[in-house]
N, CA, C, O and the ligand as a Tripos MOL2 file, in Angstrom:
@<TRIPOS>MOLECULE
protein
  269   267    68     0     0
PROTEIN
NO_CHARGES

@<TRIPOS>ATOM
      1 N         151.0690  117.1850   53.6570 N.3       1 MET1
      2 CA        150.3510  116.0380   54.5170 C.3       1 MET1
      3 C         151.3790  114.6900   54.4250 C.2       1 MET1
      4 O         151.0510  113.6620   55.0180 O.2       1 MET1
      5 N         152.3940  114.7390   53.8020 N.am      2 ALA2
      6 CA        153.2340  113.4970   53.9060 C.3       2 ALA2
      7 C         153.6270  113.0310   55.1700 C.2       2 ALA2
      8 O         153.7740  111.8400   55.4440 O.2       2 ALA2
      9 N         153.8190  114.0930   56.0400 N.am      3 PHE3
     10 CA        154.1370  113.6200   57.4350 C.3       3 PHE3
     11 C         153.3610  112.6450   58.0930 C.2       3 PHE3
     12 O         153.8370  111.7490   58.7900 O.2       3 PHE3
     13 N         151.8500  112.8710   57.8090 N.am      4 PHE4
     14 CA        150.9320  111.9120   58.2710 C.3       4 PHE4
     15 C         150.8350  110.5380   57.6440 C.2       4 PHE4
     16 O         150.0400  109.6910   58.0510 O.2       4 PHE4
     17 N         151.6220  110.3590   56.7020 N.am      5 ALA5
     18 CA        151.5780  109.0790   55.8040 C.3       5 ALA5
     19 C         152.4620  108.0500   56.3290 C.2       5 ALA5
     20 O         152.6690  107.0120   55.7010 O.2       5 ALA5
     21 N         153.0930  108.3490   57.6740 N.am      6 ALA6
     22 CA        153.6960  107.3210   58.2800 C.3       6 ALA6
     23 C         153.1230  106.0830   58.5170 C.2       6 ALA6
     24 O         151.9910  106.0670   59.0010 O.2       6 ALA6
     25 N         153.7590  104.9100   58.2360 N.am      7 ARG7
     26 CA        153.1560  103.7150   58.2330 C.3       7 ARG7
     27 C         154.2000  102.7760   59.3190 C.2       7 ARG7
     28 O         155.2810  103.2030   59.7240 O.2       7 ARG7
     29 N         153.7400  101.7010   59.6070 N.am      8 SER8
     30 CA        154.5980  100.9430   60.3900 C.3       8 SER8
     31 C         154.2500   99.3910   60.1760 C.2       8 SER8
     32 O         153.2210   99.1110   59.5620 O.2       8 SER8
     33 N         154.9850   98.4990   60.6090 N.am      9 ALA9
     34 CA        154.7700   97.1780   60.5980 C.3       9 ALA9
     35 C         155.3030   96.3470   61.6880 C.2       9 ALA9
     36 O         156.4600   96.6300   61.9990 O.2       9 ALA9
     37 N         154.7760   95.4410   62.3130 N.am     10 LYS10
     38 CA        155.2370   94.6960   63.5010 C.3      10 LYS10
     39 C         156.3750   93.6940   62.9770 C.2      10 LYS10
     40 O         156.3130   93.0700   61.9180 O.2      10 LYS10
     41 N         157.3770   93.6510   63.8600 N.am     11 THR11
     42 CA        158.5440   92.8450   63.4290 C.3      11 THR11
     43 C         158.7450   91.9910   64.5900 C.2      11 THR11
     44 O         158.1650   92.2310   65.6490 O.2      11 THR11
     45 N         159.6620   90.8510   64.4230 N.am     12 THR12
     46 CA        159.7660   89.8130   65.4060 C.3      12 THR12
     47 C         160.8300   90.2410   66.2600 C.2      12 THR12
     48 O         161.1040   89.4590   67.1710 O.2      12 THR12
     49 N         161.6240   91.5040   66.1680 N.am     13 LEU13
     50 CA        162.7160   91.8800   66.9910 C.3      13 LEU13
     51 C         162.2380   92.4700   68.3010 C.2      13 LEU13
     52 O         161.1770   93.0880   68.3950 O.2      13 LEU13
     53 N         163.0440   92.2570   69.2760 N.am     14 LYS14
     54 CA        162.4750   92.5840   70.5530 C.3      14 LYS14
     55 C         163.1760   93.7840   71.0340 C.2      14 LYS14
     56 O         164.3460   93.9860   70.7080 O.2      14 LYS14
     57 N         162.3900   94.7530   71.9470 N.am     15 CYS15
     58 CA        162.8600   96.0560   72.3260 C.3      15 CYS15
     59 C         163.9790   95.5280   73.4810 C.2      15 CYS15
     60 O         163.6800   94.6460   74.2860 O.2      15 CYS15
     61 N         165.2630   96.1600   73.4600 N.am     16 PRO16
     62 CA        166.1500   95.8840   74.4410 C.3      16 PRO16
     63 C         165.6330   96.3470   75.9870 C.2      16 PRO16
     64 O         166.1550   95.8400   76.9800 O.2      16 PRO16
     65 N         164.7350   97.1910   76.0760 N.am     17 GLN17
     66 CA        164.3620   97.7040   77.2380 C.3      17 GLN17
     67 C         163.3740   97.0150   77.9790 C.2      17 GLN17
     68 O         163.4480   96.7960   79.1880 O.2      17 GLN17
     69 N         162.2920   96.6190   77.1100 N.am     18 CYS18
     70 CA        161.0180   96.1030   77.7460 C.3      18 CYS18
     71 C         160.7610   94.7370   77.0940 C.2      18 CYS18
     72 O         159.8000   94.1220   77.5550 O.2      18 CYS18
     73 N         161.4270   94.1780   76.1380 N.am     19 GLN19
     74 CA        161.2410   92.9700   75.5150 C.3      19 GLN19
     75 C         159.9780   92.9500   74.5190 C.2      19 GLN19
     76 O         159.7650   91.9710   73.8040 O.2      19 GLN19
     77 N         159.2640   93.9340   74.5140 N.am     20 GLU20
     78 CA        158.1220   94.0930   73.5490 C.3      20 GLU20
     79 C         158.6330   93.9250   72.3060 C.2      20 GLU20
     80 O         159.8160   94.1980   72.0990 O.2      20 GLU20
     81 N         157.7540   93.4190   71.2340 N.am     21 LYS21
     82 CA        158.2780   93.4120   69.7790 C.3      21 LYS21
     83 C         158.2970   94.8700   69.1660 C.2      21 LYS21
     84 O         157.3610   95.6360   69.3950 O.2      21 LYS21
     85 N         159.2000   95.1840   68.5130 N.am     22 LEU22
     86 CA        159.4290   96.4120   67.8450 C.3      22 LEU22
     87 C         158.6560   96.4460   66.5410 C.2      22 LEU22
     88 O         158.4060   95.4310   65.8910 O.2      22 LEU22
     89 N         158.2620   97.7760   66.1650 N.am     23 ASP23
     90 CA        157.5630   98.1360   65.0400 C.3      23 ASP23
     91 C         158.8170   98.7190   64.1260 C.2      23 ASP23
     92 O         159.7680   99.3280   64.6160 O.2      23 ASP23
     93 N         158.6700   98.4500   62.8110 N.am     24 ILE24
     94 CA        159.4680   99.2610   61.9220 C.3      24 ILE24
     95 C         158.5700  100.4320   61.4540 C.2      24 ILE24
     96 O         157.3650  100.2390   61.2870 O.2      24 ILE24
     97 N         158.9920  101.3390   61.2950 N.am     25 ALA25
     98 CA        158.0630  102.6260   61.1090 C.3      25 ALA25
     99 C         158.8960  103.6080   60.0580 C.2      25 ALA25
    100 O         160.1110  103.5220   59.8790 O.2      25 ALA25
    101 N         158.1010  104.4680   59.4570 N.am     26 ARG26
    102 CA        158.6510  105.4230   58.5570 C.3      26 ARG26
    103 C         157.9600  106.8310   58.6190 C.2      26 ARG26
    104 O         156.7510  106.9920   58.7820 O.2      26 ARG26
    105 N         158.8490  107.7860   58.4740 N.am     27 THR27
    106 CA        158.0140  109.0390   58.0500 C.3      27 THR27
    107 C         158.4200  109.5080   56.6620 C.2      27 THR27
    108 O         159.1220  108.7240   56.0240 O.2      27 THR27
    109 N         158.1060  110.6090   56.1190 N.am     28 CYS28
    110 CA        158.3390  110.8250   54.7760 C.3      28 CYS28
    111 C         160.0000  110.7490   54.5390 C.2      28 CYS28
    112 O         160.4760  110.5640   53.4190 O.2      28 CYS28
    113 N         160.7030  110.8950   55.5800 N.am     29 HIS29
    114 CA        162.0760  111.1820   55.3000 C.3      29 HIS29
    115 C         163.0720  110.2110   56.1720 C.2      29 HIS29
    116 O         164.2920  110.3570   56.1050 O.2      29 HIS29
    117 N         162.4750  109.2330   56.9750 N.am     30 GLU30
    118 CA        163.4050  108.5860   57.7210 C.3      30 GLU30
    119 C         162.6340  107.1210   57.9590 C.2      30 GLU30
    120 O         161.4060  107.0810   57.8840 O.2      30 GLU30
    121 N         163.2590  106.1600   58.1910 N.am     31 VAL31
    122 CA        162.9340  104.6870   58.7070 C.3      31 VAL31
    123 C         163.5790  104.5310   59.9390 C.2      31 VAL31
    124 O         164.7250  104.9480   60.1040 O.2      31 VAL31
    125 N         162.9360  103.9580   60.8320 N.am     32 PHE32
    126 CA        163.4530  103.7300   62.2970 C.3      32 PHE32
    127 C         162.5550  102.5090   62.8260 C.2      32 PHE32
    128 O         161.5120  102.1120   62.3060 O.2      32 PHE32
    129 N         163.1760  102.0040   63.9570 N.am     33 MET33
    130 CA        162.5990  100.9290   64.7660 C.3      33 MET33
    131 C         161.8150  101.8030   65.9460 C.2      33 MET33
    132 O         162.2170  102.9010   66.3310 O.2      33 MET33
    133 N         160.7460  101.1970   66.4070 N.am     34 ARG34
    134 CA        159.8310  101.8640   67.3880 C.3      34 ARG34
    135 C         159.1930  100.9690   68.3280 C.2      34 ARG34
    136 O         158.5080  100.0510   67.8750 O.2      34 ARG34
    137 N         159.3380  101.1270   69.7020 N.am     35 CYS35
    138 CA        158.6370  100.4520   70.5780 C.3      35 CYS35
    139 C         157.4690  101.0370   71.0030 C.2      35 CYS35
    140 O         157.4920  102.1800   71.4600 O.2      35 CYS35
    141 N         156.1870  100.2430   70.8920 N.am     36 ASN36
    142 CA        154.9190  101.0330   71.3640 C.3      36 ASN36
    143 C         154.7800  100.8360   72.7820 C.2      36 ASN36
    144 O         153.8410  101.3860   73.3580 O.2      36 ASN36
    145 N         155.6280  100.0930   73.4390 N.am     37 GLN37
    146 CA        155.2920   99.8890   74.8770 C.3      37 GLN37
    147 C         156.1000  101.0050   75.6480 C.2      37 GLN37
    148 O         155.5120  101.6740   76.4980 O.2      37 GLN37
    149 N         157.2140  101.1850   75.4160 N.am     38 CYS38
    150 CA        158.0360  102.2120   76.1230 C.3      38 CYS38
    151 C         158.4560  103.4840   75.2710 C.2      38 CYS38
    152 O         159.2260  104.3800   75.6160 O.2      38 CYS38
    153 N         157.7330  103.3430   74.0180 N.am     39 LYS39
    154 CA        157.8760  104.7580   73.0490 C.3      39 LYS39
    155 C         159.2990  105.0690   72.7750 C.2      39 LYS39
    156 O         159.6490  106.2160   72.4970 O.2      39 LYS39
    157 N         160.1910  104.0020   72.8510 N.am     40 ARG40
    158 CA        161.6330  104.3700   72.3950 C.3      40 ARG40
    159 C         161.8190  104.2000   70.9380 C.2      40 ARG40
    160 O         161.2400  103.2990   70.3330 O.2      40 ARG40
    161 N         162.6170  105.0470   70.3540 N.am     41 LYS41
    162 CA        162.8420  104.9630   69.0020 C.3      41 LYS41
    163 C         164.3900  104.4120   68.8110 C.2      41 LYS41
    164 O         165.2930  104.8780   69.5060 O.2      41 LYS41
    165 N         164.6140  103.4820   67.9100 N.am     42 TYR42
    166 CA        166.1520  103.0300   67.6180 C.3      42 TYR42
    167 C         166.4240  103.2290   66.1680 C.2      42 TYR42
    168 O         165.5510  103.1180   65.3080 O.2      42 TYR42
    169 N         167.6520  103.5230   65.9330 N.am     43 PRO43
    170 CA        168.1020  103.6860   64.5260 C.3      43 PRO43
    171 C         168.0090  102.4000   63.9250 C.2      43 PRO43
    172 O         168.2720  101.3690   64.5440 O.2      43 PRO43
    173 N         167.5940  102.4330   62.5850 N.am     44 LEU44
    174 CA        167.2510  101.2220   61.7310 C.3      44 LEU44
    175 C         168.6190  100.5210   61.6880 C.2      44 LEU44
    176 O         168.6400   99.2910   61.7230 O.2      44 LEU44
    177 N         169.8020  101.2490   61.6110 N.am     45 GLU45
    178 CA        171.1560  100.5890   61.3050 C.3      45 GLU45
    179 C         171.3700   99.5870   62.0770 C.2      45 GLU45
    180 O         171.9250   98.5450   61.7280 O.2      45 GLU45
    181 N         170.8060   99.9190   63.5310 N.am     46 GLN46
    182 CA        171.0610   98.8970   64.6920 C.3      46 GLN46
    183 C         170.5890   97.5990   64.4350 C.2      46 GLN46
    184 O         171.1230   96.6020   64.9190 O.2      46 GLN46
    185 N         169.5790   97.5670   63.6690 N.am     47 TYR47
    186 CA        168.8700   96.2350   63.5180 C.3      47 TYR47
    187 C         168.7790   95.7020   62.0630 C.2      47 TYR47
    188 O         168.2130   94.6470   61.7780 O.2      47 TYR47
    189 N         169.3550   96.4810   61.2130 N.am     48 ILE48
    190 CA        169.3290   95.8210   59.7130 C.3      48 ILE48
    191 C         169.9110   94.7630   59.6000 C.2      48 ILE48
    192 O         169.4750   94.0550   58.6910 O.2      48 ILE48
    193 N         170.9790   94.2490   60.3380 N.am     49 GLY49
    194 CA        171.5700   93.0900   60.2020 C.3      49 GLY49
    195 C         170.7410   91.8640   60.6570 C.2      49 GLY49
    196 O         170.9670   90.7200   60.2640 O.2      49 GLY49
    197 N         169.8370   92.1820   61.4530 N.am     50 GLN50
    198 CA        168.9000   91.0820   61.8340 C.3      50 GLN50
    199 C         167.4490   91.1360   61.3560 C.2      50 GLN50
    200 O         166.5030   90.5630   61.8960 O.2      50 GLN50
    201 N         167.4110   91.8790   60.3050 N.am     51 ALA51
    202 CA        166.1450   92.0350   59.4680 C.3      51 ALA51
    203 C         165.3290   90.8120   59.2560 C.2      51 ALA51
    204 O         165.7880   89.8520   58.6370 O.2      51 ALA51
    205 N         163.9940   90.8230   59.8120 N.am     52 ASP52
    206 CA        163.1050   89.7180   59.4070 C.3      52 ASP52
    207 C         162.3290   90.0620   58.1430 C.2      52 ASP52
    208 O         162.5160   91.0460   57.4270 O.2      52 ASP52
    209 N         161.4190   89.0880   57.9820 N.am     53 GLU53
    210 CA        160.6570   89.1740   56.6940 C.3      53 GLU53
    211 C         159.7270   90.3840   56.5910 C.2      53 GLU53
    212 O         159.5040   90.9720   55.5320 O.2      53 GLU53
    213 N         159.1460   90.7420   57.9020 N.am     54 ALA54
    214 CA        158.3090   91.8970   57.9810 C.3      54 ALA54
    215 C         159.0310   93.1100   57.5930 C.2      54 ALA54
    216 O         158.4880   93.9420   56.8660 O.2      54 ALA54
    217 N         160.2550   93.2630   58.0450 N.am     55 MET55
    218 CA        161.1170   94.4100   57.9030 C.3      55 MET55
    219 C         161.4980   94.4890   56.5550 C.2      55 MET55
    220 O         161.4700   95.5860   55.9970 O.2      55 MET55
    221 N         161.8930   93.3590   55.8810 N.am     56 GLU56
    222 CA        162.3740   93.4180   54.5410 C.3      56 GLU56
    223 C         161.2310   93.7340   53.4590 C.2      56 GLU56
    224 O         161.4720   94.3260   52.4060 O.2      56 GLU56
    225 N         160.0340   93.3010   53.8130 N.am     57 SER57
    226 CA        158.8790   93.7220   52.9350 C.3      57 SER57
    227 C         158.5640   95.2130   53.0630 C.2      57 SER57
    228 O         158.2480   95.9460   52.1250 O.2      57 SER57
    229 N         158.6960   95.5820   54.3980 N.am     58 PHE58
    230 CA        158.4060   97.0150   54.6720 C.3      58 PHE58
    231 C         159.3290   97.9160   53.9410 C.2      58 PHE58
    232 O         158.9470   98.9040   53.3140 O.2      58 PHE58
    233 N         160.6170   97.5130   54.0560 N.am     59 LEU59
    234 CA        161.6020   98.4150   53.4080 C.3      59 LEU59
    235 C         161.3650   98.4880   51.6770 C.2      59 LEU59
    236 O         161.4650   99.5090   50.9980 O.2      59 LEU59
    237 N         161.0500   97.2130   51.2200 N.am     60 GLU60
    238 CA        160.5730   97.1940   49.7430 C.3      60 GLU60
    239 C         159.7640   98.2430   49.4280 C.2      60 GLU60
    240 O         160.0710   99.0600   48.5600 O.2      60 GLU60
    241 N         158.5690   98.2980   50.1750 N.am     61 ASN61
    242 CA        157.6830   99.3450   49.8840 C.3      61 ASN61
    243 C         158.0170  100.7110   50.0990 C.2      61 ASN61
    244 O         157.5030  101.5830   49.3980 O.2      61 ASN61
    245 N         158.9650  101.0240   51.1530 N.am     62 VAL62
    246 CA        159.2910  102.2990   51.2720 C.3      62 VAL62
    247 C         160.0560  102.8320   50.0160 C.2      62 VAL62
    248 O         159.8390  103.9460   49.5410 O.2      62 VAL62
    249 N         160.8790  102.0340   49.5660 N.am     63 TYR63
    250 CA        161.6080  102.4280   48.4220 C.3      63 TYR63
    251 C         160.8180  102.5360   47.1300 C.2      63 TYR63
    252 O         161.1440  103.3180   46.2380 O.2      63 TYR63
    253 N         159.6490  101.6340   47.0480 N.am     64 CYS64
    254 CA        158.8350  101.7300   45.8630 C.3      64 CYS64
    255 C         158.1900  102.9350   45.9820 C.2      64 CYS64
    256 O         158.0650  103.5670   44.9330 O.2      64 CYS64
    257 N         157.7270  103.4380   47.0320 N.am     65 ASP65
    258 CA        156.7940  104.7090   47.1990 C.3      65 ASP65
    259 C         157.7160  105.9000   46.6700 C.2      65 ASP65
    260 O         157.0970  106.9120   46.3420 O.2      65 ASP65
    261 N         158.8510  105.9230   46.5630 N.am     66 ARG66
    262 CA        159.4240  107.2120   46.1620 C.3      66 ARG66
    263 C         159.4130  107.3590   44.5920 C.2      66 ARG66
    264 O         159.8760  108.3840   44.0910 O.2      66 ARG66
    265 N         158.9540  106.4700   43.9000 N.am     67 ILE67
    266 CA        159.0680  106.5280   42.3020 C.3      67 ILE67
    267 C         157.7670  107.6100   42.2270 C.2      67 ILE67
    268 O         157.3790  108.0350   41.1380 O.2      67 ILE67
    269 ZN        160.4330   98.9670   74.7250 Zn       68 ZN68
@<TRIPOS>BOND
     1     1     2 1
     2     2     3 1
     3     3     4 2
     4     3     5 am
     5     5     6 1
     6     6     7 1
     7     7     8 2
     8     7     9 am
     9     9    10 1
    10    10    11 1
    11    11    12 2
    12    11    13 am
    13    13    14 1
    14    14    15 1
    15    15    16 2
    16    15    17 am
    17    17    18 1
    18    18    19 1
    19    19    20 2
    20    19    21 am
    21    21    22 1
    22    22    23 1
    23    23    24 2
    24    23    25 am
    25    25    26 1
    26    26    27 1
    27    27    28 2
    28    27    29 am
    29    29    30 1
    30    30    31 1
    31    31    32 2
    32    31    33 am
    33    33    34 1
    34    34    35 1
    35    35    36 2
    36    35    37 am
    37    37    38 1
    38    38    39 1
    39    39    40 2
    40    39    41 am
    41    41    42 1
    42    42    43 1
    43    43    44 2
    44    43    45 am
    45    45    46 1
    46    46    47 1
    47    47    48 2
    48    47    49 am
    49    49    50 1
    50    50    51 1
    51    51    52 2
    52    51    53 am
    53    53    54 1
    54    54    55 1
    55    55    56 2
    56    55    57 am
    57    57    58 1
    58    58    59 1
    59    59    60 2
    60    59    61 am
    61    61    62 1
    62    62    63 1
    63    63    64 2
    64    63    65 am
    65    65    66 1
    66    66    67 1
    67    67    68 2
    68    67    69 am
    69    69    70 1
    70    70    71 1
    71    71    72 2
    72    71    73 am
    73    73    74 1
    74    74    75 1
    75    75    76 2
    76    75    77 am
    77    77    78 1
    78    78    79 1
    79    79    80 2
    80    79    81 am
    81    81    82 1
    82    82    83 1
    83    83    84 2
    84    83    85 am
    85    85    86 1
    86    86    87 1
    87    87    88 2
    88    87    89 am
    89    89    90 1
    90    90    91 1
    91    91    92 2
    92    91    93 am
    93    93    94 1
    94    94    95 1
    95    95    96 2
    96    95    97 am
    97    97    98 1
    98    98    99 1
    99    99   100 2
   100    99   101 am
   101   101   102 1
   102   102   103 1
   103   103   104 2
   104   103   105 am
   105   105   106 1
   106   106   107 1
   107   107   108 2
   108   107   109 am
   109   109   110 1
   110   110   111 1
   111   111   112 2
   112   111   113 am
   113   113   114 1
   114   114   115 1
   115   115   116 2
   116   115   117 am
   117   117   118 1
   118   118   119 1
   119   119   120 2
   120   119   121 am
   121   121   122 1
   122   122   123 1
   123   123   124 2
   124   123   125 am
   125   125   126 1
   126   126   127 1
   127   127   128 2
   128   127   129 am
   129   129   130 1
   130   130   131 1
   131   131   132 2
   132   131   133 am
   133   133   134 1
   134   134   135 1
   135   135   136 2
   136   135   137 am
   137   137   138 1
   138   138   139 1
   139   139   140 2
   140   139   141 am
   141   141   142 1
   142   142   143 1
   143   143   144 2
   144   143   145 am
   145   145   146 1
   146   146   147 1
   147   147   148 2
   148   147   149 am
   149   149   150 1
   150   150   151 1
   151   151   152 2
   152   151   153 am
   153   153   154 1
   154   154   155 1
   155   155   156 2
   156   155   157 am
   157   157   158 1
   158   158   159 1
   159   159   160 2
   160   159   161 am
   161   161   162 1
   162   162   163 1
   163   163   164 2
   164   163   165 am
   165   165   166 1
   166   166   167 1
   167   167   168 2
   168   167   169 am
   169   169   170 1
   170   170   171 1
   171   171   172 2
   172   171   173 am
   173   173   174 1
   174   174   175 1
   175   175   176 2
   176   175   177 am
   177   177   178 1
   178   178   179 1
   179   179   180 2
   180   179   181 am
   181   181   182 1
   182   182   183 1
   183   183   184 2
   184   183   185 am
   185   185   186 1
   186   186   187 1
   187   187   188 2
   188   187   189 am
   189   189   190 1
   190   190   191 1
   191   191   192 2
   192   191   193 am
   193   193   194 1
   194   194   195 1
   195   195   196 2
   196   195   197 am
   197   197   198 1
   198   198   199 1
   199   199   200 2
   200   199   201 am
   201   201   202 1
   202   202   203 1
   203   203   204 2
   204   203   205 am
   205   205   206 1
   206   206   207 1
   207   207   208 2
   208   207   209 am
   209   209   210 1
   210   210   211 1
   211   211   212 2
   212   211   213 am
   213   213   214 1
   214   214   215 1
   215   215   216 2
   216   215   217 am
   217   217   218 1
   218   218   219 1
   219   219   220 2
   220   219   221 am
   221   221   222 1
   222   222   223 1
   223   223   224 2
   224   223   225 am
   225   225   226 1
   226   226   227 1
   227   227   228 2
   228   227   229 am
   229   229   230 1
   230   230   231 1
   231   231   232 2
   232   231   233 am
   233   233   234 1
   234   234   235 1
   235   235   236 2
   236   235   237 am
   237   237   238 1
   238   238   239 1
   239   239   240 2
   240   239   241 am
   241   241   242 1
   242   242   243 1
   243   243   244 2
   244   243   245 am
   245   245   246 1
   246   246   247 1
   247   247   248 2
   248   247   249 am
   249   249   250 1
   250   250   251 1
   251   251   252 2
   252   251   253 am
   253   253   254 1
   254   254   255 1
   255   255   256 2
   256   255   257 am
   257   257   258 1
   258   258   259 1
   259   259   260 2
   260   259   261 am
   261   261   262 1
   262   262   263 1
   263   263   264 2
   264   263   265 am
   265   265   266 1
   266   266   267 1
   267   267   268 2
@<TRIPOS>SUBSTRUCTURE
     1 MET1         2 RESIDUE 1 A MET
     2 ALA2         6 RESIDUE 1 A ALA
     3 PHE3        10 RESIDUE 1 A PHE
     4 PHE4        14 RESIDUE 1 A PHE
     5 ALA5        18 RESIDUE 1 A ALA
     6 ALA6        22 RESIDUE 1 A ALA
     7 ARG7        26 RESIDUE 1 A ARG
     8 SER8        30 RESIDUE 1 A SER
     9 ALA9        34 RESIDUE 1 A ALA
    10 LYS10       38 RESIDUE 1 A LYS
    11 THR11       42 RESIDUE 1 A THR
    12 THR12       46 RESIDUE 1 A THR
    13 LEU13       50 RESIDUE 1 A LEU
    14 LYS14       54 RESIDUE 1 A LYS
    15 CYS15       58 RESIDUE 1 A CYS
    16 PRO16       62 RESIDUE 1 A PRO
    17 GLN17       66 RESIDUE 1 A GLN
    18 CYS18       70 RESIDUE 1 A CYS
    19 GLN19       74 RESIDUE 1 A GLN
    20 GLU20       78 RESIDUE 1 A GLU
    21 LYS21       82 RESIDUE 1 A LYS
    22 LEU22       86 RESIDUE 1 A LEU
    23 ASP23       90 RESIDUE 1 A ASP
    24 ILE24       94 RESIDUE 1 A ILE
    25 ALA25       98 RESIDUE 1 A ALA
    26 ARG26      102 RESIDUE 1 A ARG
    27 THR27      106 RESIDUE 1 A THR
    28 CYS28      110 RESIDUE 1 A CYS
    29 HIS29      114 RESIDUE 1 A HIS
    30 GLU30      118 RESIDUE 1 A GLU
    31 VAL31      122 RESIDUE 1 A VAL
    32 PHE32      126 RESIDUE 1 A PHE
    33 MET33      130 RESIDUE 1 A MET
    34 ARG34      134 RESIDUE 1 A ARG
    35 CYS35      138 RESIDUE 1 A CYS
    36 ASN36      142 RESIDUE 1 A ASN
    37 GLN37      146 RESIDUE 1 A GLN
    38 CYS38      150 RESIDUE 1 A CYS
    39 LYS39      154 RESIDUE 1 A LYS
    40 ARG40      158 RESIDUE 1 A ARG
    41 LYS41      162 RESIDUE 1 A LYS
    42 TYR42      166 RESIDUE 1 A TYR
    43 PRO43      170 RESIDUE 1 A PRO
    44 LEU44      174 RESIDUE 1 A LEU
    45 GLU45      178 RESIDUE 1 A GLU
    46 GLN46      182 RESIDUE 1 A GLN
    47 TYR47      186 RESIDUE 1 A TYR
    48 ILE48      190 RESIDUE 1 A ILE
    49 GLY49      194 RESIDUE 1 A GLY
    50 GLN50      198 RESIDUE 1 A GLN
    51 ALA51      202 RESIDUE 1 A ALA
    52 ASP52      206 RESIDUE 1 A ASP
    53 GLU53      210 RESIDUE 1 A GLU
    54 ALA54      214 RESIDUE 1 A ALA
    55 MET55      218 RESIDUE 1 A MET
    56 GLU56      222 RESIDUE 1 A GLU
    57 SER57      226 RESIDUE 1 A SER
    58 PHE58      230 RESIDUE 1 A PHE
    59 LEU59      234 RESIDUE 1 A LEU
    60 GLU60      238 RESIDUE 1 A GLU
    61 ASN61      242 RESIDUE 1 A ASN
    62 VAL62      246 RESIDUE 1 A VAL
    63 TYR63      250 RESIDUE 1 A TYR
    64 CYS64      254 RESIDUE 1 A CYS
    65 ASP65      258 RESIDUE 1 A ASP
    66 ARG66      262 RESIDUE 1 A ARG
    67 ILE67      266 RESIDUE 1 A ILE
    68 ZN68       269 GROUP 0 **** ****
């Protein structure tokens, strides 16, 4: 059931397609950026350099969950 444990958090980064704010989201085995407006997914690597507070705290939780 781990697949359904995906969580997400709202970030302040904008979708390059529609300017909507992106979510950071994860499944059991990957983390990525997602736009709820146009449903696009973007690789986290593309945004990690501009990570905001929401992203940083989300990522902390991701790694803690694996213990
Ligand atoms: Zn979008």
